[in-house]
N, C-alpha and C positions, 0 to 999 in steps of 0.2 A: 780535758780528755780523761778518760776512764782507762785504769790500768788492769783492766780484765776484758775478756771478750763478753759482748751481748750475747744472749741464748742463739740468736741465729748464725753468729759467727762460731761460736763453740760447736754447735751441731754442724755446719760446715765443715770445720777442722777436723772434726771425728770422721767424717766421710772421706776426707782427702785422706787421711791417715789408713781407713780401712782399704781405700784404693790403692795405696802404695804398698801396703803389706802385700796385697794380692798380686799386684802388677809389676812390681819391682823389688822382689827379694834380693837380699845382700849378695845370694850366690849367683844371681843373673846380672846384675848391675852393681859394681862394688866402684864407688868413687874415691876410694880412698888413696889411689896413687895420684890422683889430680893430673891426669893425662891430658893434652890440649886436643891431641889427635885420636880419631876413632879407626879401629879396625872396619873394615867392609862389613863384617858381622854386626859390629856395635852399631853401624850407621843405619842398616836396614832395622834393629832392633828399635832404633831411635825415631826412624820413620813410622813403624807399625804403634809404638808408643804414642807417638803425635795423632795417628789416627784414633787412638782410643779416647785422649784429650777431647778431638775434635768432636769426636760423637757424643761427649757427655756436653759439650758446648764450654768446655773451660779453656780452650786456646783463647777465644775472643770474650772471654769472661765479661772485661770491661767494656766491651764495644757496645754503644746504644743499639737498642734492639731494632730500630729501622735499618740499620746495617748489618742485621744478621747474628747481632751479640748477644749476650745475656743481660745486659744494662746492670750488672752487679756494682754495688757501692765501691768506692774506694777502699774503704776497710774490707770488705770483702775479697778484693784483689790482692790486697797486701797481706792477708792470712793465706791466700793461695800461693802467692809466691814466697812465703815462709816455709809454708810446708815442703812445697816443690824443692826449693834451694836447700832445705836441710838434708834432703835424700839424696841431693845431686841428679834429681830427675832429668833426664835427658830431652832439649828440646822445648822446656818449659817457658825458656825466655828466647824469643825470636825476634829479630830486629824488624822484620816486616810487620808483624803484628804490634809491637810496641812503640816502633819509630815510623816507618812508612804510613802503616794504616792510620793513626791518628792525624797525620800531615792531610792524606786523601780524603777524610772524613771531614776536615775542618776547611779545605782548602779546594780540592778537587771538584772537577765538573762530575755530572751524574754519570757521563760515558767514561771516565775516568775510574769513578768507582764501581761500576758494574764489570769492569775490566780486571781491575786487580784486586779487589776485596774478596771475591769468592776463593780464590784459591788459597790465600790466607787463612780463612776460616776452617777449610779443610785439611790445612797442613801441606799442602802441595806445591807450595812454591817457597823458594830459599832468597834471602834477601841479604845485602851488605848496605854499609854506610860510607859514602864516599865523600868525606868532608875534609879530614886533615891533609896537609900537604909538608914537604920538607920544611918550607919556611913559614908555614901558616897551621901550627898545631894548637898552641894555647892562645894566640892572637889569630883565631880562626878566620876573622873578617879581613885579614891581609891576604887571603889567598889569591891566587893568579891563575889558576884553569880559566882559559878563557873559552866563551860560547860565542860565536858570531853568527848573526841571523842571515841566512841564503835561502829567500822564498819561504818554503814550507818546512824547512828545517833549520836546525843550527849545527855548526861546525865547532867541534870541541877539541882542543888542545891543551894539554897540561899533565901534570902528575898528582896522583893522591899516594898516601901511605898509612901505614898502619891500619888497614882495612881488614876487620876481621873477617875470616870466612871467604873472602873474595873468590878463590880459587873454586868453590863449591857453589857460590850464587849464581842464581838466573836472572836475578833484576838488582838494580843499587839505585840508591838516592842520593844525587849528586848536586854539588853547589859548585856553580861557576859563575865566575865575572862576566857580565853582560854590557857594562859600562864602565869602561876603566877612568873616565874621566870625574865620576860621580865620587863623594865621599864614601870611603870603603865599605860602609853597612849599607848603602844605598844602591850599589851597582851589582848586586849580587841576584841570581836566578837560580830557583829550586827545580830540578828534573828528576824523572824517573828513566833510567837507561837500562837497556838490554845489554846483558853482559856478555853476550856473544856477538855482539855488534863489530864489525870488521873495523880494525883499527885500535883495537883494545888489548893491551899486552899485561898479562897477570905474572907477577913473580912472587913467590913465596920467600918471605924474609926468616931465616933462622934466627932463633932467639938464644938468649943464653942457656935454656934448656936443652936445646937442639931440637926444639920444634919449631913449626912454621904455621901458628894458628893467624899470624900476621900477613899482610901482603903488601905490596906497592903495585899500584896499578898506572900505567901510561895510556895515555889519549893522542893518537896521532890521525888528524883530521877524521874524527868521528862524527858520524852524521847521525842527529837524534832529531825525530821529527816534532813538529810544534806542539802537537797533541800531548806530547810527553812532559810538556812544561807544566809544573804545578803552580798554581797562581800565577799572579802579575810578572810581568818582565821586570826585573830589578827589585823585586819583594821578597826574593827568597829569605833574606838574612831574617825577616820576622816569622816565617814559617819555621826556620830551622831552631828558632829559640824556643819553640814549644816542644819540637823534638828533643832538645838537650837537656829541658827541665825533665822531661819523661826521663831521661836515661840517667838524671843524677838522683833520683828520688827513690831508686827500686831497693828493697829490703834486703836482695839476694847475698850482696857482698858481705853485709854483716853476718847473716846466718851459716853462711860457707865459714866465717871466723869460728862461729860457735862450735860446728861439728868437728873442726881441727882441735879447738881447745879441749872440748869433752874426750875424743880420743888420745891426747896428750894425757889428761888427768887419769884417765883409764890404766895408761903405761904406767905412769909415776906410782901408782897405788900398787902395781905388780913389782916393783922395783925397791927394796927397803932401803938402800944407801939413798935413794931419791926420795922416798916418801918421809923418810924423817927429817930433812932437811928443811928448816923453818923458812929460809929465805927462798925456797923453791914453791912452798905453799902459799907464801905471800904474794910471789910473782902471780902464780896463776890465779889467786883470788883476784889480783888486780885485773887481769884480762878478762875475767868472769863479770866483774862489776862493769868494765869499759862497755862489754857485749851487751849488757842489758841497758846502758846509757844510750848505744848506738841503736838497739831495736825501738827504744822509745822515741827516738829522733825520727825514725823512719815512720812510726805510726802517727806522730805528729804531722808529718807531711800530707799522710792519708787523710787524718782528721780535716786539716785545712781544706784539702781538696773536696770532701763531703761537704763541706758547708759552703762550697761555691767560690772558695778564695783560690788565688794562683801563687802557690809557693814559689818563691824566687831565692832569696838568699837563705831561706829554712831548706830548700833542697841541697844548697851548696853546703851549708853545715852538715846535712846528712851524709853527703858525698865525702866531705873531708874527714869527718870522724870515721867514717866506716872504712876508707881506704888506708888510713891511717894506723887505725886498728890491726886492718891485714898486715900492714908493713911491721907493725910491732909483735905481732902474733909469729911473724917468721924469726924476729930475733929471740923472743922466748923461748920457741921451739928448739933452737939449736943451743942456746944458753941451757936450757934445762938439761937435756939428754947428751951434750957436750960432742965430741968429735965424731961418735956413731952417726949424729943427725945430718952429717955431710954425706952419708953413702946413698947412692941413687938407688931408684927403684930396682930391683932385680937381684940385689946383694942380700945375701941370707943373713947377714948381719945389720942391715937397716932397720932402726926401729919403725914401727908403723909403716912399715915395706916401703921406706923411701918417700914418704909423702911430706916429712918436715923438708928435706931437701929441695924438692918441688916447690913447697910453698914458700921458702926462704928466698929462691930464686925468683920467683914470679911476682912476689908481692910489691916489689920497688914498682912495677910497671902499673900497678892498679891505682898509684897516687898519681899518675901521669892520664892516664886512658879516662875519657870522657871528661876532660878538663883538669889541668893539674890543679895540685893543692893549692900553690901560689896564687893562679887566677882565682879560683874559688875564694880564698881568703879575701883577696881584693873585692870581690862581690859581698862578702859578709860585711867589710869594714864599710863601703861605700852606700851600699842598699840596705844593710842590716844597722849598721851604727851610725849611717850619715856622715862619716868621716870625708874629709877633702880630698880629691886626687891630688897625688904628689906630682 
């Protein structure tokens, strides 16, 4: 793997930065407070910004051209996500485009693709992922939400949890058990579901930061047409694994850490009693080195994909390293600035306007979302190192 941009990637990176300088100036969109909810004005700005991305073909940059995408290489997509995430660009990561879209392109029928892909390309549809359950998060294949065939429909009952953005989503990708007698990986089916269907109840979950990005979703005799099933009945697990590998290979979590780190370094430089302490400089240097390692682990995944390989444990390595780095960054931030780092956004005494407090509270959840560090370490051990299962 080359540790520098190819000429075409360097040119694209420069184009992205020029676009962001123009369309996303700091005085208009400031990510430094790391809030999870948006005001109505911010939501409208996000919608318009996504339209501009769609007009340039960047929303579906990596989709094949036959599906209306740009057919960009995995390396180009990684450059795109790196630059977008470094500015906190709204709407750059979309669950429909990155998760539902690939599943439809690989396993959907022509009619399903024609129905759901065009609104994704234009930024006009919002999606959520309905996978985890209260008793089936890390061990997702243990899910108990049931889907029973009834003529041309399935009747779905159960509960999902930790569903990001469910209260604003129009569509969801859902895993449900259709054969309770089959081994747990073989009795699951993959659906697309209209979130306005009768019988669906969405309850926001207030987290430790007082925000409600996550939701729990209840299904009470929810009827879903058979044409909303993706792929074969009872084969949904194998569709879901491609979705999860996509989720675990993204560079955005590492770049978010860089942004916080650089802001913290700038703050330390301005405070003499912090700047002159060697142990603080050393700790910040460690985080900077770890960021570079995490960045190249992500590019390793992209390089493998560009060579036609399917990263599995490699994606898990990237995910574990990136989210553990996020957690460590929260610890470093509070340790470096001390007690003031615990002040919330809105306090005039809060360093970096409260970003460190937000980061420290949010970071532990990153090691759980998308597959816990423990589960991913098991994948690394068994599939990467060839160790036996205990």
